[in-house]
C-alpha angles and dihedrals in degrees: 000000000000093000092049090051091049090047091051094044098039111022095160093055091048093050092048091050102037101038097066091044092048094044093048093049093042094045093046091050092042093047093046092049092041094047093045091049092041093047092047096044102034098058091048091048090043092047091047093049092043093047092046092050092042093047093046092048093041093046094046092047094041093044092048091046092043093046092046092048092041093048095042102039115007099043096051091046093046092043093048092047093044092045093047093046094042092044093048092047092043093045093046093047094040094045093046094048095038094044093046093049093040094046093047092049093041094047093046092048093042093045093048093045094042093046093047093047092042092048093046092048093044092046093048092048092043093046093046092049091042094048095042102041113008100044097053093045092042093045093047093047092042093047093046092048092044092046093047093046093042092045093047092047092043094046093046093048093039095045094045093048095037095045093046092048094041093045092048092047092042093047093046092048092041094048093046092047094042092047093047092046092045091046092047091047091044092047093045091049091044092048093046091049091044093047092047092049093044091047092051092048091047091050093048090048090051093050089049092055093047093052 
């Protein structure tokens, strides 16, 4: 109440007294709050801006440098190494598999074709030579040998059997006929002689009795 009365009675004195106090308190509070807020916000904003700028610059520079180095050095080296390794592996695997399959198929086909043609040619040549040269000579020699052997065997067997049979038959017939003829001749001669002798004796004996 007293202050209000003083303010109403003496406003200039009150203003002169209260204003500096108020301003000092207000300014101190304001400055403290402002500085605390400013100091708490500004570093974070500053740091954010700085970091964003730094990161953007760093990333742009680093990315450009990295990309340039990567594209200029790393990529060709990696590509050359990868290509050489991949090509060597691919070529080795491909060539081994392809060559093995191709060689097996090629060799099987070639061997079958070559063997068939070779066998057909050899058989044709051999058969032609065999049929033209060997068979006539062989047949002639074989036939002559077979004929000579067969004839000799046949003749020996035939002649031995035939001659033995023929000789036995001939001898038996000849002996029987000869014996019968000889006996008949001998008997006829003997009978004729005997009859002639006996007739003469009988005649002489008859003449003796008559005399």
